[in-house]
N, C-alpha and C positions, 0 to 999 in steps of 0.2 A: 784906682789900682785894681788890676785884674785878679780874679781868683786863680788859685793853683790847683791843677788836677794831676794826680799821679796816674800814668798810663802803665798798668801792670801787664807786661808782655810775657809771652812764652820764653823759656830758655832758648837762646840762639842756637845752642848745640842740638836742639831737637830738630832743627831744619824743617819746621812747619812753615813752608813758604807763604801760604795764604794768611796764616796768623801773623807772621812778620809783616806782611803787606798791610793788613788791617791796622796794625799798630803804627807803622810809619806814615801811612796816608792820613790817619786821624791826627797824628802829631803835626803833620805838615799843613793841614787845612783848618785847624781850630781857629775860630775868630779871636780877635784881640781881647775880647772880654774874658777869655779863659786861657791861662798860660799852662801849657802841658809840659810835663817832664817824663821821659821814658824811664821806667824802672825795669831793669833786666839784669839781674845778678848772674854771675858765672856759675855754671854747674860744677858741683864737686864730684870728682871721679873716685869712686871707692872700689868698684869691681875691677878685676884684672882685665886689661885690654884683650887678653886671650879669650875671655868669656863672650866678648861682643864680636859679631860677625861683620867683617868688612868695615870696621870703623863705626858701626852702629852703636847706639847707646844701649848698654845692657839694662834689662828690666829692673835690676836691683838699684842701679843709679837713678833711673827715671822715677821710681817710686819714692826713694828716700829724698830726692831733691824736691819733688812735687809736694810730698806730704809732710816733710820735716823741715828741710832747709829753707825753702822759699817762704813758708808761712812765718817762720821765726825771723827771717830777714825783714819781712814786712812789719812784724810787730815791733822789732827793735829800731828800725831805721826809717820807716815810712809812715806808720799809722798816725803820728801826731804832727806831721809836717805839712799836710795838704788839706785843702778845703773839700776836695772830692777825690774819689777813687774809682777808676774805670778798669775793670778786668777784661782784657781783650778776648780771652778764650774761656768759654764756659767749663772746659775740662780742668781749668785752674780755679774754679769757683770756691774751693775751700779756702782760698786766700781771703775771701770776704768775712770769714770767721775772725780775722785779725784786724779788720777795719770797722769804723763806725757804720753800722748798717744804714742809718738814715742819710748817709752821704756817699753810698756806694752803688755803682751800677755795673752790670755784667752783660756782655754780648753773648747771647745764646745762639750759636750758629745752626745747631740741630739737636735732636734728642738721642742720638746714637749712643752717647756715653751712658745713658740711663736705661737702655733697652733691657738690661738684665733685671731691672726693677719694674719697668712698665710692661714688659712682655717677656717674662721669664720663661714662657714656653717656647719662645723663638730663640732666645739667647741664654743659654745656661752657663753660669759662671760659678767658680768656687766661692765659699762663704766670705773669704777675705776680700775678694774683688767686689762682692756685693756690699760689704761693709764700707769699703773705700768709696764706692759709687754713692752710697747714702750720705757719706760725709761731704762729698763734692756737691751733691744735690741740696743738702741742707744749707751749704754756703750760698748757693744760687737762690734759694728761697728766702734768705735773709735780706737780699739786696732790695733797695728802694725802687730801682729801675732795672728792667730786663729788656734789652734790645733784641730784635730779631730781624732776619733778612727778607723773608718771603711769607706770603699768606699761607703757604703749605706748612711751614714750620709753626706759624701761629695756630693753625688748625690742630696740629698735633698737641701743642701746649694746652689748648682748650679741651681736647679729647681726653687727655690723661689727667686733667685737673690738678696740675702740679703747681700753678702759680695764680696769684690774684690777677685777673684780667686787667684791672686798673693800672697795674704796674708795667704792662707790656707796651713797648713802643717800636713801631716799624721804622727801621733805619737801613734802607737798601744799600748795597755796596756801590762802588763807583768804578770808573775807568780812568786811569791816569792819562794825561795829555800825550804822553810818550807813545801810547798805543794808537797808531795812525797808519794810513796806507803807505806803501813803499815810495819814497821819492824817486823821480825819474832817473836821477844820476847815481842812485845807490848801488854799491858793489855788494856782491854776495859774500858774506863772511866765509873765511877759510873753513870753518867748522862745518859749513853746509854745502860746500862745493861738491862733495861726493854724492849729493842728492840731486844734482842739477840735470841729470840725464834722463829723468822720467818722473812720473807722478809719485807723490809720497804723502802718507798720512802722519798726523802729529797727535800725540797724547801728552798732556801736561798734568802732572800731579803725583800723588802718592801711589803706593802699590798695596794699600790696605784692602781688606776684603770687599768693602762696599764699592770700591772703584771698578770691580769686576774685570781685572786684568786678564783673567782666564777667557772671558768673552772677547776682549780686545784682541787677544792672540788668535782665538778661533776665527774671528772675523777677518783678521789680516791673512791668516793661512788660506781661507776660502777665497778671499779677494785676489790673492796672489796667483791662484790657479787660473783665474779669469784674466788677470793683468800681470803677466810674469815679471815685468819690470818694476812693479809696485814696491815701494820701500816704506818702512815705518820708522819714525823718529820719536824717541821717548825722552822727555825732560822730567826731572824730579827724582823720586826715590829709586834706590837700587832694586833690582828684581829680587823677589823672594826665592827660596830654594825650589819651591813648587813651580814658580813661573819659569825659572831657568830650565827646569826639567821639561816643561811644556815646550819651550823654545827649541830645545835639543830634539825632542821627540818629533816635532813637526819640521825640523830642519830649517829653522827660520834665521839662524844666527847671521848668515851673510846678507840678509835683507833688512837687518835692524841696526839702527844707529842710536845708541843710548848715550846721551850727553850729560846726564845727571843734573845737578844744580848749576844753572848758568847765570851770567850777569843779566841785569834788566835789559840792557841793549840787545844782547843776543836773543833773549826771550822774544822781544818785539820783532826782530829780524826773522826768527823762526816762524812766528805766527804769520808774518807777511808773505812768506814764500811757500807755506804748506798748500798742497792741493786740497786738503780738507783736514779740519780738526775734529777728532772723534772723542766723545765723552760717553763712555760705556757704563757709567755708574748705575747701580740699582737703588741708591739713596744718596741724597745730597742736601745740604742746607741752602745752597744757592747755585754753585757752579760757575765760579769766576772765569774759567777759561772760555766759556761761551761768549761772554760779552767782550772780553779782551780780544779774542780772535776776530769777532765781528768788527770791532773798532779798527782792526788792522786790515779789514776787507776780506778775511778768509771765510770760505764756506764752512759751516758747522753741521755735523751730524751728531745728534744726542739721543740718549735713551728716552723713550716715550713714557716719562713719569711726571706727575703733576708739577714738582718743583722745577724741573728743567723746562717744561712747557711754559711755566711762568717766567723764568729767567730768560729763556731764549726767544719766547714770543714768535713773532712772524719772521724773525731773522734766521731761524735754523730749520733744518728738516729733522724728522724724528723716526726712530725705529724701535720696535718692541725689544725689551732688554735681551731676551734669550733667542730671538729669531735671527739666526745667522744669515739666512737667505735674504731677509728684509734689509739687513745691514749692507750686505754685498750689493743689493740692488740700489740702495741709496748711494753707495760709493760710486757705482757705475753711472748714475745720473749726474753726479758732480763731475766726474772725469770727462763725460761726454758733453758737458755744458748744457744739460737739459733745461728747457725753458721753465720747467716747474720748480727748479731750484731758486730760492730767493736771490735776487740780484745783489750786486755789491752795494748799490745805493740803499736797498732795503736793509741790508745788514748794518751799514753805517748809521742809518737813521735809527734803528732799534738801539744800538749801543750808545748813541748820543744821549739817550734818556738818563743814563747812569752817571752820577757825579760824586766824586769824593768830597767836593766842597759841600754839597747838599747833605751827604752822609755826616760829615763833621758838624754841620750847622744843626742838624736834628739832635745829635748827641749833646752838643754844647747847650742848646736851649733846654733840654730835659734836665741837665744838672743845675742850671741857673734857676730853674723853677723850684728847686729844693730849698732855696735860701729862705 
């Protein structure tokens, strides 16, 4: 009889696509020795919808659900029913305070959530935020296993001496089989037909500060001066007020297609057809769009930071985070088909190293060793 593991996922209402993906892929690829069950309660809405911009979750609802409702749900309905407990997202690590620590593991994707504690001179936060972060960190520190995605994240963990190194396990992300090159007879989806008359860039992900959407928009504005027909396609979170202001200021509205959250099949189709996928972040835990894009054959231009160098390897090209000229030059190389850009075969070979099956196998074996 297989052991049962509760996979404690983020609230679906939060729309953290990468966290939802990690939960679903782990559940789908667990070996038969471990039976996984997804735990994902519905978020309770207390704040008036008027308080939330464009359907986004108001901070009051986010805090109450994360810090009050979900922990109590786990304590009442989950904590005694399973052999193991896997928390998908380290920013939900306070849930570990409600589960048996000796049978709990947490995936720590990066240390951004704790920067106000580890580097308070860099990120200043009010007292209540620091207190909440300490509680989340204390939950993370109680876990018997802490998974991480890259050596760069591991180095940060050791540098700040937050965890016992013996509990840290490297479990890289994977690429789903659906991410592949475009079939010869594939038709362009209706949503993308408006982009078919020229080159276009793709950005996939959130619009939080570390994604450096301000740089993305500066790069696009500068590149458009060189290539007037260039377009930008954005998948993921809605623009912030500041980003919308930047778009208007630089008169970019007519050259941008924002599709928001899309179906898995449309995500694949978008990667396949992009002239280049750009990742402008100044900090990441891994950078899933790099390997997803490469698995679809797309050229990738990424920020030249250690974690993206590690994830993108020889399959991507890199530009310094704030060097707009370098980014534009990289885009020009891709559009021109420059021989120095990694070939499609190189991109496919790099992405092929990453497997959700191996990801799930590493995680499952770590839990089974706790017995």
